[in-house]
N, CA, C and O atoms as a GROMACS GRO file, in nm:
protein
  312
    1UNK      N    1   0.098  -0.112   0.004
    1UNK     CA    2  -0.009  -0.002   0.015
    1UNK      C    3   0.099   0.125  -0.012
    1UNK      O    4   0.217   0.126   0.023
    2UNK      N    5   0.043   0.209  -0.069
    2UNK     CA    6   0.150   0.326  -0.097
    2UNK      C    7   0.133   0.426   0.044
    2UNK      O    8   0.032   0.432   0.114
    3UNK      N    9   0.228   0.483   0.060
    3UNK     CA   10   0.254   0.591   0.166
    3UNK      C   11   0.257   0.742   0.126
    3UNK      O   12   0.342   0.780   0.044
    4UNK      N   13   0.167   0.829   0.180
    4UNK     CA   14   0.150   0.956   0.139
    4UNK      C   15   0.200   1.066   0.280
    4UNK      O   16   0.208   1.023   0.395
    5UNK      N   17   0.220   1.167   0.252
    5UNK     CA   18   0.280   1.233   0.344
    5UNK      C   19   0.190   1.382   0.318
    5UNK      O   20   0.169   1.437   0.210
    6UNK      N   21   0.150   1.422   0.439
    6UNK     CA   22   0.059   1.538   0.465
    6UNK      C   23   0.110   1.662   0.538
    6UNK      O   24   0.106   1.678   0.660
    7UNK      N   25   0.166   1.757   0.435
    7UNK     CA   26   0.189   1.864   0.505
    7UNK      C   27   0.109   1.980   0.517
    7UNK      O   28   0.042   2.010   0.419
    8UNK      N   29   0.103   2.056   0.626
    8UNK     CA   30  -0.012   2.131   0.669
    8UNK      C   31   0.042   2.288   0.676
    8UNK      O   32   0.136   2.321   0.748
    9UNK      N   33  -0.010   2.354   0.613
    9UNK     CA   34   0.006   2.548   0.598
    9UNK      C   35  -0.103   2.582   0.646
    9UNK      O   36  -0.215   2.562   0.598
   10UNK      N   37  -0.067   2.651   0.776
   10UNK     CA   38  -0.169   2.731   0.832
   10UNK      C   39  -0.116   2.861   0.884
   10UNK      O   40  -0.010   2.909   0.845
   11UNK      N   41  -0.208   2.925   0.987
   11UNK     CA   42  -0.177   3.024   1.065
   11UNK      C   43  -0.011   3.017   1.143
   11UNK      O   44   0.058   3.116   1.165
   12UNK      N   45   0.017   2.905   1.167
   12UNK     CA   46   0.149   2.856   1.214
   12UNK      C   47   0.253   2.822   1.126
   12UNK      O   48   0.348   2.763   1.179
   13UNK      N   49   0.258   2.845   1.000
   13UNK     CA   50   0.334   2.826   0.903
   13UNK      C   51   0.324   2.682   0.849
   13UNK      O   52   0.217   2.621   0.850
   14UNK      N   53   0.446   2.629   0.801
   14UNK     CA   54   0.437   2.482   0.731
   14UNK      C   55   0.496   2.371   0.829
   14UNK      O   56   0.603   2.371   0.889
   15UNK      N   57   0.380   2.263   0.826
   15UNK     CA   58   0.425   2.171   0.922
   15UNK      C   59   0.429   2.069   0.827
   15UNK      O   60   0.332   2.027   0.765
   16UNK      N   61   0.578   2.020   0.814
   16UNK     CA   62   0.596   1.916   0.725
   16UNK      C   63   0.591   1.775   0.804
   16UNK      O   64   0.644   1.757   0.914
   17UNK      N   65   0.512   1.666   0.722
   17UNK     CA   66   0.476   1.554   0.774
   17UNK      C   67   0.595   1.452   0.726
   17UNK      O   68   0.622   1.437   0.607
   18UNK      N   69   0.664   1.384   0.832
   18UNK     CA   70   0.780   1.319   0.774
   18UNK      C   71   0.757   1.156   0.820
   18UNK      O   72   0.836   1.064   0.798
   19UNK      N   73   0.629   1.149   0.889
   19UNK     CA   74   0.591   0.984   0.900
   19UNK      C   75   0.504   0.944   0.824
   19UNK      O   76   0.509   0.824   0.798
   20UNK      N   77   0.392   1.026   0.759
   20UNK     CA   78   0.302   0.968   0.648
   20UNK      C   79   0.203   0.878   0.685
   20UNK      O   80   0.190   0.855   0.806
   21UNK      N   81   0.109   0.808   0.581
   21UNK     CA   82   0.054   0.758   0.623
   21UNK      C   83   0.015   0.644   0.501
   21UNK      O   84   0.003   0.679   0.384
   22UNK      N   85   0.003   0.543   0.533
   22UNK     CA   86  -0.042   0.410   0.422
   22UNK      C   87  -0.187   0.440   0.402
   22UNK      O   88  -0.264   0.456   0.496
   23UNK      N   89  -0.225   0.447   0.258
   23UNK     CA   90  -0.380   0.459   0.220
   23UNK      C   91  -0.389   0.386   0.090
   23UNK      O   92  -0.300   0.401   0.007
   24UNK      N   93  -0.504   0.299   0.066
   24UNK     CA   94  -0.534   0.224  -0.030
   24UNK      C   95  -0.542   0.305  -0.146
   24UNK      O   96  -0.490   0.248  -0.243
   25UNK      N   97  -0.592   0.423  -0.174
   25UNK     CA   98  -0.668   0.459  -0.279
   25UNK      C   99  -0.663   0.637  -0.281
   25UNK      O  100  -0.660   0.698  -0.174
   26UNK      N  101  -0.661   0.696  -0.389
   26UNK     CA  102  -0.714   0.831  -0.423
   26UNK      C  103  -0.794   0.884  -0.331
   26UNK      O  104  -0.763   0.979  -0.258
   27UNK      N  105  -0.920   0.814  -0.331
   27UNK     CA  106  -1.047   0.858  -0.248
   27UNK      C  107  -1.003   0.862  -0.076
   27UNK      O  108  -1.028   0.953   0.002
   28UNK      N  109  -0.945   0.759  -0.055
   28UNK     CA  110  -0.881   0.763   0.078
   28UNK      C  111  -0.775   0.862   0.124
   28UNK      O  112  -0.754   0.885   0.243
   29UNK      N  113  -0.716   0.913   0.034
   29UNK     CA  114  -0.617   1.049   0.034
   29UNK      C  115  -0.721   1.143   0.039
   29UNK      O  116  -0.742   1.203   0.145
   30UNK      N  117  -0.788   1.164  -0.059
   30UNK     CA  118  -0.891   1.289  -0.040
   30UNK      C  119  -0.979   1.294   0.095
   30UNK      O  120  -1.009   1.404   0.143
   31UNK      N  121  -1.020   1.175   0.154
   31UNK     CA  122  -1.081   1.165   0.259
   31UNK      C  123  -1.019   1.206   0.388
   31UNK      O  124  -1.091   1.258   0.473
   32UNK      N  125  -0.904   1.188   0.408
   32UNK     CA  126  -0.802   1.185   0.495
   32UNK      C  127  -0.766   1.363   0.482
   32UNK      O  128  -0.753   1.427   0.587
   33UNK      N  129  -0.756   1.412   0.388
   33UNK     CA  130  -0.730   1.579   0.366
   33UNK      C  131  -0.876   1.622   0.426
   33UNK      O  132  -0.871   1.720   0.500
   34UNK      N  133  -0.972   1.579   0.411
   34UNK     CA  134  -1.101   1.644   0.453
   34UNK      C  135  -1.094   1.634   0.595
   34UNK      O  136  -1.132   1.728   0.665
   35UNK      N  137  -1.045   1.518   0.649
   35UNK     CA  138  -1.069   1.509   0.801
   35UNK      C  139  -0.942   1.596   0.850
   35UNK      O  140  -0.962   1.641   0.963
   36UNK      N  141  -0.831   1.630   0.803
   36UNK     CA  142  -0.736   1.732   0.870
   36UNK      C  143  -0.770   1.850   0.868
   36UNK      O  144  -0.760   1.913   0.973
   37UNK      N  145  -0.819   1.915   0.752
   37UNK     CA  146  -0.877   2.038   0.756
   37UNK      C  147  -0.975   2.072   0.879
   37UNK      O  148  -0.962   2.156   0.969
   38UNK      N  149  -1.077   1.982   0.855
   38UNK     CA  150  -1.176   2.009   0.944
   38UNK      C  151  -1.136   2.007   1.101
   38UNK      O  152  -1.187   2.081   1.184
   39UNK      N  153  -1.039   1.912   1.128
   39UNK     CA  154  -1.017   1.882   1.265
   39UNK      C  155  -0.915   2.025   1.294
   39UNK      O  156  -0.912   2.073   1.407
   40UNK      N  157  -0.857   2.067   1.212
   40UNK     CA  158  -0.751   2.194   1.245
   40UNK      C  159  -0.832   2.301   1.244
   40UNK      O  160  -0.816   2.377   1.339
   41UNK      N  161  -0.919   2.332   1.159
   41UNK     CA  162  -1.021   2.438   1.172
   41UNK      C  163  -1.105   2.454   1.310
   41UNK      O  164  -1.130   2.558   1.371
   42UNK      N  165  -1.141   2.327   1.340
   42UNK     CA  166  -1.218   2.319   1.489
   42UNK      C  167  -1.109   2.376   1.586
   42UNK      O  168  -1.131   2.471   1.662
   43UNK      N  169  -1.008   2.320   1.577
   43UNK     CA  170  -0.908   2.376   1.668
   43UNK      C  171  -0.871   2.507   1.684
   43UNK      O  172  -0.866   2.560   1.794
   44UNK      N  173  -0.842   2.568   1.568
   44UNK     CA  174  -0.805   2.713   1.539
   44UNK      C  175  -0.934   2.838   1.540
   44UNK      O  176  -0.921   2.956   1.572
   45UNK      N  177  -1.047   2.774   1.499
   45UNK     CA  178  -1.150   2.867   1.514
   45UNK      C  179  -1.192   2.946   1.636
   45UNK      O  180  -1.213   3.067   1.624
   46UNK      N  181  -1.203   2.891   1.743
   46UNK     CA  182  -1.250   2.940   1.874
   46UNK      C  183  -1.156   3.069   1.902
   46UNK      O  184  -1.198   3.151   1.983
   47UNK      N  185  -1.032   3.091   1.838
   47UNK     CA  186  -0.932   3.169   1.878
   47UNK      C  187  -0.923   3.283   1.765
   47UNK      O  188  -0.845   3.378   1.772
   48UNK      N  189  -0.999   3.264   1.673
   48UNK     CA  190  -0.980   3.326   1.534
   48UNK      C  191  -1.076   3.364   1.474
   48UNK      O  192  -1.161   3.275   1.478
   49UNK      N  193  -1.121   3.479   1.400
   49UNK     CA  194  -1.260   3.485   1.334
   49UNK      C  195  -1.256   3.431   1.195
   49UNK      O  196  -1.359   3.414   1.131
   50UNK      N  197  -1.116   3.399   1.140
   50UNK     CA  198  -1.084   3.364   1.001
   50UNK      C  199  -0.992   3.247   1.010
   50UNK      O  200  -0.898   3.257   1.089
   51UNK      N  201  -1.007   3.125   0.935
   51UNK     CA  202  -0.906   3.043   0.923
   51UNK      C  203  -0.891   3.000   0.798
   51UNK      O  204  -0.983   2.996   0.716
   52UNK      N  205  -0.760   2.962   0.773
   52UNK     CA  206  -0.723   2.925   0.644
   52UNK      C  207  -0.609   2.824   0.651
   52UNK      O  208  -0.500   2.846   0.706
   53UNK      N  209  -0.650   2.698   0.583
   53UNK     CA  210  -0.549   2.570   0.624
   53UNK      C  211  -0.554   2.505   0.485
   53UNK      O  212  -0.662   2.486   0.428
   54UNK      N  213  -0.439   2.474   0.432
   54UNK     CA  214  -0.382   2.394   0.324
   54UNK      C  215  -0.326   2.272   0.337
   54UNK      O  216  -0.223   2.282   0.405
   55UNK      N  217  -0.348   2.157   0.302
   55UNK     CA  218  -0.280   2.035   0.292
   55UNK      C  219  -0.235   2.005   0.176
   55UNK      O  220  -0.311   1.974   0.084
   56UNK      N  221  -0.098   2.009   0.162
   56UNK     CA  222  -0.025   1.936   0.025
   56UNK      C  223   0.011   1.766   0.055
   56UNK      O  224   0.070   1.725   0.155
   57UNK      N  225  -0.023   1.713  -0.019
   57UNK     CA  226   0.011   1.559  -0.022
   57UNK      C  227   0.113   1.521  -0.117
   57UNK      O  228   0.115   1.547  -0.237
   58UNK      N  229   0.206   1.450  -0.042
   58UNK     CA  230   0.337   1.431  -0.146
   58UNK      C  231   0.336   1.264  -0.139
   58UNK      O  232   0.316   1.202  -0.035
   59UNK      N  233   0.357   1.217  -0.239
   59UNK     CA  234   0.424   1.053  -0.243
   59UNK      C  235   0.524   1.002  -0.187
   59UNK      O  236   0.578   1.077  -0.106
   60UNK      N  237   0.575   0.891  -0.201
   60UNK     CA  238   0.690   0.830  -0.168
   60UNK      C  239   0.819   0.894  -0.218
   60UNK      O  240   0.928   0.892  -0.161
   61UNK      N  241   0.790   0.948  -0.324
   61UNK     CA  242   0.902   1.014  -0.409
   61UNK      C  243   0.926   1.166  -0.395
   61UNK      O  244   0.997   1.233  -0.469
   62UNK      N  245   0.856   1.209  -0.289
   62UNK     CA  246   0.852   1.351  -0.235
   62UNK      C  247   0.772   1.444  -0.334
   62UNK      O  248   0.782   1.565  -0.318
   63UNK      N  249   0.688   1.387  -0.443
   63UNK     CA  250   0.616   1.470  -0.524
   63UNK      C  251   0.509   1.509  -0.496
   63UNK      O  252   0.437   1.415  -0.464
   64UNK      N  253   0.451   1.626  -0.492
   64UNK     CA  254   0.328   1.661  -0.463
   64UNK      C  255   0.219   1.644  -0.570
   64UNK      O  256   0.213   1.700  -0.680
   65UNK      N  257   0.126   1.546  -0.510
   65UNK     CA  258   0.056   1.504  -0.588
   65UNK      C  259  -0.105   1.543  -0.605
   65UNK      O  260  -0.178   1.516  -0.701
   66UNK      N  261  -0.138   1.614  -0.480
   66UNK     CA  262  -0.276   1.670  -0.436
   66UNK      C  263  -0.277   1.758  -0.333
   66UNK      O  264  -0.197   1.734  -0.242
   67UNK      N  265  -0.354   1.864  -0.321
   67UNK     CA  266  -0.372   1.964  -0.248
   67UNK      C  267  -0.534   1.960  -0.223
   67UNK      O  268  -0.627   1.922  -0.295
   68UNK      N  269  -0.530   2.017  -0.085
   68UNK     CA  270  -0.697   2.046  -0.048
   68UNK      C  271  -0.695   2.174   0.060
   68UNK      O  272  -0.609   2.168   0.149
   69UNK      N  273  -0.763   2.260   0.058
   69UNK     CA  274  -0.772   2.385   0.140
   69UNK      C  275  -0.908   2.392   0.207
   69UNK      O  276  -1.006   2.329   0.165
   70UNK      N  277  -0.910   2.466   0.306
   70UNK     CA  278  -1.019   2.530   0.378
   70UNK      C  279  -1.032   2.666   0.408
   70UNK      O  280  -0.936   2.714   0.468
   71UNK      N  281  -1.117   2.733   0.384
   71UNK     CA  282  -1.101   2.907   0.436
   71UNK      C  283  -1.241   2.912   0.500
   71UNK      O  284  -1.342   2.885   0.436
   72UNK      N  285  -1.242   2.944   0.617
   72UNK     CA  286  -1.371   2.962   0.698
   72UNK      C  287  -1.344   3.111   0.755
   72UNK      O  288  -1.238   3.140   0.810
   73UNK      N  289  -1.448   3.202   0.739
   73UNK     CA  290  -1.430   3.335   0.783
   73UNK      C  291  -1.580   3.372   0.847
   73UNK      O  292  -1.679   3.331   0.786
   74UNK      N  293  -1.595   3.447   0.964
   74UNK     CA  294  -1.724   3.481   1.019
   74UNK      C  295  -1.704   3.641   1.045
   74UNK      O  296  -1.607   3.700   1.091
   75UNK      N  297  -1.834   3.692   0.999
   75UNK     CA  298  -1.862   3.840   0.997
   75UNK      C  299  -1.996   3.850   1.037
   75UNK      O  300  -2.094   3.797   0.986
   76UNK      N  301  -1.985   3.946   1.160
   76UNK     CA  302  -2.092   3.995   1.236
   76UNK      C  303  -2.163   4.110   1.146
   76UNK      O  304  -2.083   4.189   1.094
   77UNK      N  305  -2.294   4.131   1.119
   77UNK     CA  306  -2.352   4.236   1.071
   77UNK      C  307  -2.431   4.287   1.167
   77UNK      O  308  -2.520   4.224   1.224
   78UNK      N  309  -2.388   4.453   1.195
   78UNK     CA  310  -2.443   4.500   1.292
   78UNK      C  311  -2.586   4.557   1.243
   78UNK      O  312  -2.662   4.611   1.324
   0.00000   0.00000   0.00000
């Protein structure tokens, strides 16, 4: 099973994934990216009114094969 690496870019800068995760398919990779961005957004949102997160997926040759991002912002209308 192929190993993928999930580098995270958010308000804290780049966090490079050196461990990786074995996943069976491209659908599993996309699903894992969605899990990562939503989990980070839940953690960061209470402290911020805007959250922007990007995950870049690399394969075992260090080639970026996929990326996913989430931007969430709250604006109050008075």
